[in-house]
Backbone as CSV, one residue per row, in Angstrom:
resi,resn,N_x,N_y,N_z,CA_x,CA_y,CA_z,C_x,C_y,C_z
1,MET,68.200,36.027,123.971,67.145,35.198,123.078,65.843,36.107,122.961
2,THR,65.009,37.095,122.524,64.084,37.794,122.354,62.615,37.114,123.439
3,VAL,62.394,37.531,124.482,60.943,37.375,124.999,59.849,38.273,124.516
4,TRP,58.732,37.329,124.216,57.375,37.923,123.677,56.882,37.965,124.645
5,HIS,56.320,39.433,124.708,55.063,39.120,125.722,53.685,39.141,124.867
6,PRO,52.865,37.838,125.467,51.960,37.058,124.524,50.965,37.965,124.533
7,ALA,50.621,39.128,125.468,49.084,40.003,125.928,49.734,41.195,125.444
8,ALA,51.099,41.480,124.745,50.727,42.758,124.440,51.633,42.732,122.856
9,LEU,52.215,41.715,122.460,52.126,41.491,120.691,53.296,42.287,120.084
10,MET,54.511,42.815,121.270,55.279,43.445,121.070,56.527,43.277,121.718
11,ASP,58.192,42.640,121.552,58.868,41.820,121.983,59.335,43.249,122.906
12,ASP,60.323,42.840,123.721,60.643,43.239,125.084,62.110,44.204,124.317
13,ALA,62.945,43.919,123.153,63.526,44.498,122.738,62.884,45.503,122.111
14,LEU,62.334,45.298,121.230,61.488,47.039,120.591,60.782,47.830,121.872
15,ARG,60.263,47.201,122.424,59.913,47.949,123.423,60.588,48.959,124.080
16,GLU,61.628,48.683,124.505,62.900,48.637,125.193,63.555,49.682,124.313
17,ARG,63.693,49.544,122.845,63.973,50.610,122.163,63.379,51.703,121.680
18,LEU,62.194,51.593,121.797,60.960,52.621,121.480,61.029,53.681,122.873
19,GLN,60.957,52.898,123.964,61.508,53.761,125.429,62.435,54.663,125.077
20,ALA,63.685,53.794,124.945,65.009,55.045,125.405,64.729,55.734,123.958
21,PHE,63.935,55.391,123.036,64.372,56.496,121.905,63.073,57.662,122.194
22,LEU,62.101,57.400,122.753,61.079,58.509,123.663,61.376,59.575,124.380
23,ARG,62.263,58.361,125.194,62.018,58.981,126.849,62.524,60.360,126.794
24,PRO,63.410,61.104,126.059,63.774,62.410,126.040,62.636,63.291,124.993
25,HIS,61.919,62.636,124.554,60.681,62.982,123.807,59.357,63.612,124.954
26,TYR,59.791,62.672,125.925,58.629,62.653,126.970,59.157,64.095,127.823
27,GLN,60.019,64.379,127.704,60.105,65.540,128.938,59.278,67.237,128.201
28,ASP,58.994,67.374,129.526,58.184,68.883,129.653,59.295,69.947,128.912
29,LEU,58.860,71.133,128.984,59.659,72.391,128.969,60.065,72.657,130.469
30,ASP,59.097,72.379,131.385,59.555,72.675,133.011,60.300,71.471,133.395
31,GLY,60.544,70.437,132.498,61.855,69.356,132.685,60.734,68.267,133.268
32,ALA,59.600,68.161,133.924,59.081,67.341,134.227,59.016,66.117,132.771
33,SER,59.017,64.771,133.105,58.572,63.815,132.614,57.225,63.294,132.280
34,ARG,57.006,62.809,130.951,55.566,62.043,130.988,55.383,60.702,131.270
35,SER,56.949,60.554,131.453,57.012,58.666,131.051,56.050,58.133,132.140
36,ASP,55.875,58.740,133.155,55.260,58.206,134.309,53.560,57.797,133.797
37,ASP,53.273,59.252,132.781,52.103,59.690,132.472,51.609,58.229,131.819
38,ALA,52.602,58.156,131.226,52.241,57.082,129.779,51.861,55.504,129.947
39,GLU,53.453,55.382,131.431,52.675,53.757,131.785,51.676,53.641,132.492
40,ARG,51.019,54.763,133.502,50.182,54.777,134.317,48.915,54.784,133.162
41,ILE,48.793,55.422,132.234,47.614,55.438,131.296,47.918,54.195,130.076
42,GLY,48.815,53.293,130.146,48.997,52.221,129.289,48.209,50.855,130.393
43,ALA,49.149,51.441,131.645,48.259,50.002,132.740,46.720,49.786,132.570
44,ILE,46.202,50.880,132.204,44.691,51.064,132.365,44.257,50.748,131.183
45,ALA,44.580,51.195,130.328,44.470,50.947,128.593,44.511,49.297,128.539
46,ARG,45.448,48.779,129.256,45.669,47.253,129.085,44.504,46.621,129.711
47,GLN,43.867,46.932,130.754,43.174,46.596,131.162,41.589,46.898,130.523
48,LEU,41.457,47.665,129.875,39.855,47.689,128.920,39.915,47.203,127.236
49,THR,40.641,46.558,126.958,40.314,45.667,125.536,41.708,44.644,125.621
50,ALA,41.495,44.025,124.537,42.617,43.122,123.910,43.786,43.509,123.751
51,PRO,45.011,42.801,124.013,46.189,43.376,123.889,46.002,43.269,122.652
52,SER,47.171,44.235,121.768,47.428,44.442,120.309,48.624,45.166,120.220
53,ARG,49.411,44.834,119.126,50.314,45.923,118.748,50.199,47.365,118.955
54,GLU,48.642,47.333,118.167,48.102,48.919,117.950,48.166,49.928,119.238
55,LEU,47.479,48.960,120.472,47.797,49.326,121.643,48.864,49.732,121.747
56,GLU,50.065,49.002,122.268,51.694,49.431,122.929,51.791,50.300,121.879
57,LEU,51.668,50.662,120.589,52.409,51.627,120.154,51.703,53.142,120.346
58,LEU,50.302,53.023,120.888,49.257,54.048,121.243,50.183,54.340,122.546
59,ILE,50.165,53.404,123.293,50.108,53.812,124.700,51.962,54.294,124.503
60,LEU,52.596,54.066,123.590,54.222,54.378,123.685,54.235,55.580,123.220
61,PHE,53.299,56.431,122.096,53.299,57.430,121.582,52.056,58.589,121.201
62,HIS,51.277,58.037,122.542,50.136,59.222,122.939,50.882,60.308,123.361
63,PRO,51.497,59.871,124.526,51.896,61.663,125.351,52.735,62.649,124.322
64,LEU,53.046,62.285,122.895,54.079,62.945,122.125,52.828,64.021,121.474
65,GLY,51.225,63.704,121.522,50.241,64.663,120.690,51.146,64.216,119.250
66,SER,50.829,65.168,118.787,51.249,65.020,117.167,52.327,65.279,116.749
67,TRP,53.648,65.057,117.406,55.419,64.833,117.320,55.516,63.644,115.977
68,LEU,54.695,62.754,115.979,54.836,61.878,114.722,55.109,62.562,113.451
69,GLU,53.851,63.969,113.361,53.191,64.133,112.392,54.374,65.220,111.779
70,LYS,55.275,65.745,112.636,55.878,66.755,112.539,57.261,65.970,111.325
71,LEU,57.448,66.824,110.654,58.772,66.495,109.416,59.679,66.320,110.063
72,GLY,60.014,64.866,109.242,61.296,64.115,109.987,61.481,63.296,111.202
73,ASN,59.892,63.402,112.063,59.836,62.528,113.049,59.558,60.759,112.929
74,LEU,58.888,60.659,111.922,58.357,58.964,111.553,59.723,58.708,111.169
75,SER,60.400,59.172,110.192,62.054,58.716,109.531,62.262,58.810,110.810
76,ARG,62.660,59.279,111.319,63.930,59.399,112.961,63.800,58.085,113.784
77,VAL,62.521,58.119,113.840,61.751,56.527,114.611,62.047,55.569,113.614
78,LEU,61.665,55.100,112.365,62.440,54.224,111.867,63.995,54.238,111.210
79,LEU,64.328,55.034,111.553,65.897,54.802,111.096,66.855,54.502,112.895
80,ALA,66.142,54.992,113.392,66.719,55.221,115.020,66.616,54.038,115.793
81,VAL,65.294,53.360,115.181,64.412,52.092,116.611,64.865,50.837,115.429
82,GLY,63.985,50.858,114.080,63.513,49.612,113.646,62.446,48.448,114.328
83,GLY,62.179,48.010,113.628,61.194,46.835,114.684,59.407,47.403,114.218
84,VAL,59.633,48.716,113.312,57.757,49.134,112.756,58.480,49.601,111.957
85,ASN,57.182,49.442,111.216,57.081,50.023,109.945,56.136,51.510,109.730
86,GLU,56.602,51.924,108.561,56.103,53.633,107.901,54.717,53.403,108.728
87,ASN,53.931,52.254,107.588,52.413,52.519,107.921,51.815,52.241,109.165
88,GLU,52.475,51.482,110.292,51.708,51.360,111.619,52.387,52.712,112.016
89,LEU,52.949,53.649,112.067,53.526,54.817,112.900,52.638,55.408,111.964
90,ARG,51.981,55.407,110.713,51.368,56.677,110.495,50.114,56.156,110.885
91,ARG,49.247,54.882,110.972,48.386,54.608,111.474,48.326,55.119,112.843
92,THR,49.243,55.185,113.648,49.173,55.418,115.000,49.616,57.035,115.234
93,ALA,49.907,57.547,114.202,49.483,59.384,114.275,47.887,59.674,114.380
94,ALA,47.426,59.064,113.348,45.868,58.709,112.861,45.558,58.537,114.242
95,SER,45.671,57.337,114.730,44.604,57.130,115.717,44.975,58.311,117.251
96,ILE,45.940,58.882,117.186,46.433,60.130,118.521,45.170,61.224,117.716
97,ARG,45.118,61.413,116.814,44.457,62.339,116.365,42.741,61.971,116.385
98,ARG,42.442,60.701,116.524,41.495,60.435,116.663,40.682,60.631,118.244
99,LEU,41.824,60.458,118.728,41.835,60.451,120.880,40.347,61.216,121.191
100,ASP,39.727,62.321,120.732,38.979,62.671,121.209,37.632,62.197,120.635
101,ALA,37.597,61.352,119.224,36.481,60.496,118.983,37.040,59.538,118.615
102,PRO,37.669,58.489,119.259,37.976,57.252,118.950,37.001,56.237,118.212
103,GLU,38.190,55.460,117.582,37.367,54.394,116.031,37.396,53.435,116.535
104,SER,39.017,52.904,117.185,39.081,51.483,116.903,39.287,51.068,118.443
105,GLU,39.139,50.088,118.597,39.012,49.024,120.172,40.375,49.946,121.550
106,ALA,41.276,50.271,120.576,42.948,50.465,121.052,42.459,52.068,121.212
107,GLU,42.047,53.080,120.230,41.911,54.379,120.621,40.926,54.594,121.712
108,ARG,39.920,53.094,121.876,38.653,53.843,123.094,39.140,53.585,123.996
109,ALA,40.261,52.839,124.020,41.241,52.271,125.680,41.831,52.794,125.882
110,ILE,42.303,53.830,125.259,43.618,55.266,125.332,42.872,56.488,125.781
111,ALA,42.288,56.499,124.847,41.019,57.551,125.140,40.142,57.311,126.650
112,SER,39.289,56.077,127.311,39.563,55.670,128.269,40.487,55.952,129.283
113,ALA,41.390,55.341,128.987,41.992,55.413,130.104,42.681,56.773,130.748
114,ILE,42.752,57.804,129.703,43.151,59.243,129.793,42.209,60.498,130.450
115,LEU,40.406,59.420,130.904,39.899,60.586,131.555,39.579,59.638,132.663
116,ILE,39.723,58.334,132.800,39.921,57.500,134.061,40.990,58.373,135.282
117,ASP,42.061,58.259,134.101,43.473,58.933,135.105,43.618,60.079,135.742
118,GLY,42.886,60.842,134.896,42.516,62.677,135.167,41.386,62.397,136.136
119,ALA,40.411,61.816,136.408,39.326,61.940,136.948,39.214,61.633,138.281
120,GLY,40.660,61.102,138.989,40.347,60.672,140.449,40.977,61.773,141.005
121,VAL,41.772,61.048,142.394,42.781,62.392,143.292,43.540,62.879,142.488
122,ARG,44.272,61.813,141.852,45.737,61.793,141.559,45.295,62.983,140.458
123,GLY,44.186,62.824,139.249,43.955,64.112,138.374,44.098,65.093,139.295
124,LEU,43.066,65.580,140.397,42.831,66.466,140.950,44.154,67.367,141.472
125,ALA,45.048,66.503,142.044,46.116,67.014,142.256,47.013,67.851,141.200
126,GLU,47.070,67.100,140.580,47.521,67.790,138.767,47.240,68.555,138.648
127,ARG,45.179,68.613,138.119,44.904,70.119,138.271,44.959,71.161,139.522
128,LEU,45.418,70.534,140.674,45.526,71.723,141.353,47.115,72.180,141.347
129,SER,47.832,71.497,141.503,49.357,72.417,141.060,48.965,73.050,139.675
130,ARG,48.625,72.981,138.970,48.637,74.101,137.283,47.916,74.972,137.616
131,SER,46.664,75.118,138.119,45.885,75.887,138.653,45.931,77.776,138.634
132,ARG,47.364,77.790,139.151,47.364,78.910,139.874,48.373,79.231,138.414
133,ARG,48.666,78.638,137.643,49.575,78.905,136.076,48.436,79.284,135.003
134,GLU,47.503,78.731,135.465,46.479,78.770,134.589,45.576,79.701,135.083
135,GLY,45.621,80.439,135.947,44.529,81.600,136.602,43.247,81.324,137.330
136,GLN,43.482,79.731,138.032,42.355,79.483,138.513,42.659,79.386,139.583
137,SER,41.578,79.321,140.876,41.924,79.053,142.285,41.111,77.887,142.500
138,ILE,41.439,77.263,143.711,41.070,76.056,144.126,39.882,75.676,143.930
139,ILE,38.842,76.916,144.252,37.583,76.758,143.922,36.952,76.247,142.948
140,ASP,37.600,77.052,141.398,37.033,76.927,140.497,37.853,75.564,140.280
141,VAL,38.420,75.195,140.347,39.276,73.201,140.534,38.347,72.308,141.195
142,ILE,38.058,72.463,141.824,37.414,71.567,142.986,35.836,71.531,142.795
143,THR,35.331,72.717,142.264,33.931,72.564,141.783,33.509,72.355,140.074
144,ALA,34.282,72.636,139.543,34.237,71.935,138.127,33.494,70.674,137.598
145,ASP,32.817,71.153,136.512,32.060,69.362,136.417,33.351,68.478,136.272
146,PRO,32.671,67.000,136.868,33.523,65.912,136.846,33.199,65.555,135.259
147,PRO,34.221,64.967,134.813,34.515,64.193,133.455,32.848,63.395,133.545
148,THR,32.287,63.312,132.253,31.386,62.157,132.128,32.220,61.305,131.015
149,ALA,31.464,60.302,131.102,31.518,59.171,130.283,31.045,59.233,128.824
150,PRO,32.014,59.516,127.671,31.298,59.874,126.349,30.279,58.083,126.180
151,GLU,29.873,58.333,125.201,28.904,57.075,124.843,29.752,56.150,124.173
152,TRP,31.038,56.152,123.702,32.139,55.303,122.936,32.738,54.208,124.076
153,MET,32.618,54.692,125.689,33.247,54.352,126.477,32.352,52.993,126.792
154,ASN,33.307,51.612,127.131,32.824,50.399,127.259,32.047,50.629,128.816
155,ASP,31.168,49.594,129.259,30.872,49.461,131.079,32.286,49.204,131.895
156,VAL,33.122,48.649,131.630,34.133,48.379,132.340,35.012,49.618,132.550
157,ALA,35.081,50.282,131.277,35.507,51.732,131.830,34.367,52.852,132.286
158,ARG,33.334,53.029,132.247,32.395,53.659,132.654,32.040,53.515,134.503
159,GLU,32.277,51.989,134.643,32.293,51.999,136.195,33.604,52.458,137.053
160,TRP,34.815,52.401,136.330,35.979,52.247,136.548,35.987,54.397,136.701
161,LEU,35.718,55.075,135.942,35.462,56.702,135.837,34.819,56.835,136.877
162,ALA,33.516,55.893,136.901,32.244,56.692,138.179,33.227,56.414,139.189
163,ARG,33.708,55.257,139.510,34.213,55.316,141.381,35.335,56.610,141.347
164,ARG,36.173,56.656,140.186,37.241,57.568,140.347,36.513,58.925,140.677
165,THR,35.758,59.417,139.859,34.785,60.491,140.444,34.104,60.809,141.212
166,ALA,33.657,59.941,141.968,33.056,59.811,143.366,33.826,60.030,144.358
167,VAL,34.991,59.297,144.175,36.374,59.911,145.369,36.690,60.863,144.936
168,ARG,36.770,61.606,143.963,37.227,63.029,143.635,36.418,63.820,144.592
169,ALA,35.133,63.605,144.152,33.726,64.622,144.599,34.065,64.538,146.296
170,GLU,34.164,63.361,146.663,34.294,63.367,148.625,35.704,64.345,148.430
171,PHE,36.621,63.958,148.051,37.820,64.611,148.528,37.556,66.199,148.145
172,SER,36.842,66.217,146.999,36.866,67.876,146.999,35.567,68.256,147.845
173,ARG,34.568,67.947,147.975,33.862,68.240,149.748,34.400,68.460,151.182
174,ALA,35.662,67.638,151.087,36.326,68.048,152.007,36.962,68.894,152.207
175,ILE,37.806,69.364,150.828,38.625,70.580,150.429,37.456,71.819,151.149
176,LEU,36.526,71.736,150.283,35.916,72.612,150.501,34.835,73.034,151.701
177,ASP,34.650,72.223,152.485,34.746,72.086,154.086,35.461,72.740,155.015
178,GLU,36.511,72.282,154.541,38.003,72.831,155.108,38.185,74.603,155.122
179,LEU,37.913,74.827,153.889,38.007,76.179,153.060,36.834,77.260,153.918
180,ASN,35.613,76.379,154.281,34.425,77.266,154.490,34.312,77.283,156.009
181,GLU,35.345,76.411,157.066,35.681,76.602,158.307,35.492,77.502,158.812
182,PRO,35.308,78.516,160.137,35.502,79.664,160.535,37.045,80.509,160.384
183,ALA,37.760,79.150,160.897,39.592,79.629,160.871,39.830,79.889,159.697
184,CYS,39.620,79.360,158.864,40.184,79.344,157.226,40.070,80.501,157.072
185,ARG,38.212,81.293,157.099,37.984,82.429,156.673,38.715,83.697,157.454
186,LEU,39.183,83.361,158.936,40.029,84.332,159.528,41.553,84.995,158.896
187,ALA,42.204,83.941,158.824,43.431,83.531,158.099,43.759,84.354,156.803
């Protein structure tokens, strides 16, 4: 028996097939998976807007960026997974392209969730872990301007972003204080 998530408008079987198909594509070149990122961002986005199939598809496909637009990938999903149609996958690809300037509620929820997810201490830790590879110092990362709320962001998302940004600022100040301690300067 297929169980429907009334809040998600996508049945468990389809979600599982999509996740199983997409899981290998979530792998970065360094072997790290973006699967946890997708789930974390999805959990935030689901709290920012009404449930919809559009939202669920965006949650699953947004970590892949323009992957759906590359030759053959849309057809691969249709053939391997079923339960989705070409038009909704094309709309999902178009929505992913618009995440910098989202238009629909689902797009705004995902774009807001991405900003919120990266704004807190976890996002700071992720930036710090990548900073050396990108030629940045700890000081560069902790003194960078925090993300600001775009005008399209709803009030709930703005509050959430502000809370995470405040905690991140406090944590960054603590790091800066430690770096400025005399013992650290001698080392």
